[in-house]
N, C-alpha and C positions, 0 to 999 in steps of 0.2 A: 504494500500500500504506500502511496506517495501523497504528500500534502503540498499545497501551495498556499501561501499566505500573502495577502496584499494589505498594506496598511499605509494610510496617509493621515493627515491631521483631521480629516473630516469623516472618513469611513474606515472600516476594517472588515475583512471577510476572509474566510478560510474555505478552501475547496479540497476535498479528499478524493483521490483516485485509487481504485482497486485494480487488481490484475484483470486481464481479459478472460472471457469465457472461450475456451478452445474447443473446436470441433474437429474430430479425427478425420483425416483424409487418406489414411492407409499407412501401413508399416513401411512401404518403400516409396512413399510419396515425397515429392519435393515441390510444393506449391510455389509458383513463380509470379503469378499475377491474379488479382481478384477484381471483379467489378460487380456492381449491384444493378439489378433490373427486375421488373416484374415479368418473369417468363411464363407464368401459368395463368395470368389474368385475374388473380384473386385480389388485387389491390395491395399486396404485400411485396416488399422488396426481397428478392432472392439473391444469393451469392453464387456467382459463376467463377470457377477457379481453373486456371491453366496449370496443369500439373506435369512438370517435366520428368518427374521420377516414374510415373506410371503411363505416360503417353496418353493421358485422358483429360477430358474436361469434366470437372465435377460441378453438379448443381445442387445447392443446398436451399430448399424451399423455405422462405420466411414464414413464420407463424403469425406475424403482425404484432408481436409483443417484444420484439428485440431479440428473439431467439430463432434458431433454424432447426429444421428436421435433418436427419442423417442424409448424407449426400448420395446422389445417384450419379454414376459415372458413365461417360460415353467415350469410346475409342476415337482417336483422331486419325485412324488409318484403317483401311479394310484389310491390310496385310498384318498378320501377327508379328510381334516383335520388330516393328518398323523403326523404332527409336525416333519418333517424330519430335519429341521434346517441345511441346506447345509452350510458348512464352507469353502470349498475349491473346486476349479475347475481346470482341466487341459484340454487343447485343443490339439488334434492331430487326424490324420486319423487312426482309429483303424481297419477298415475293407476294406480299399482300394476302397470304393464306395462313390460317391457323395461328397467327400471332408472331412474337419475336423469334428470330433465328439467331444462331451463334456463329460468328466468323472467328477462325482460329489461325494465328500465325504459328507455323511449325518450324522451329529453328533447325532441328535435326534432319529434316527431309527437304528443306528449301521450298516449302509450299504453303499455300493457304487452303484450309478446309472450310466448307460451309456445312454446319449442322442445321438442317431444316426442321422446324417444329412440326410435329405431326398432330392430327386431330385429337389424339389421346393424351397430348401433353409431353410426349417423349420426343427425342431428337434422333435423326438419322444422319449418318455420315455420307457426304456426297463425294464425287470424284474430286481429288485435290487439283489445285491450279498451281503450276510452277510460278514461284514468286520472285526469285532472285536468290542470292547467296545469303544464308543465315537470317531469315526474317525474324525480327525481334519485337515488332509492334505493328498493330493493325488498327485502322480507323475507317469508319464508313460515313459517307455524306454524298449528297447529290451534287457532284462537281460541275456537270454540264447542263443541269436544269431539265434534262429529258430522260425518259426511260426509268427513272427511279434511282435508288442508292448505288453509288459507286464504291469501290474498295481501294484503300490506299495502304500500302505496307512499307515499313522501313526495313531495309535489308542491311545488316551490319557488316556484310561482305567478308573479305575484300573482293571487289571494291565496294564501298558503301554506296547504296542507291536507294531511291524511293520509287516503288513500283505502283502503277495505277491500273486498275481493272475497271473499265466502263461497262455499265449495264447495257445490254443490247436490246433492241426492240424484240418483244416476245419472250424475254428472259435470257438468262445466261450472261457470261462475262467475257470480255476480250481484253487482253493486255494492250497497253498503249505505249 
């Protein structure tokens, strides 16, 4: 437990901080990145974790009271033991179907995966897209104002690059 005390001539206050509540992510896990988003549409923030140790993305559903349920994990490759090393995730609705999807930067396999949300609330792994050398961060925004969200990935290289995938008419992505 830590304490912080502020005092001046007019006011005095004390704040106390306790340790975090830790949620298990697996014996061989190595969580690298976490973001919060409501992935199941219940109005509660959920934790989405890129785990380089297990080559998976973990989803911990928020209970709405500041706590999370046990995680459900999703492989970031259709190939067993691919050593994908996911390092970053971005959550947004890419296809306008079933709610938010998860975009994953895979450092170990030099690609980006899209996990599409299914009607039952689970996610499915899609065909990976070659991203450049050692993708370390991913972001999604509509860069060109047409066709919906585009994907931007930072590749730590060498050589270091920023890759852009523009959403195509009718769906799918093309590198730029």
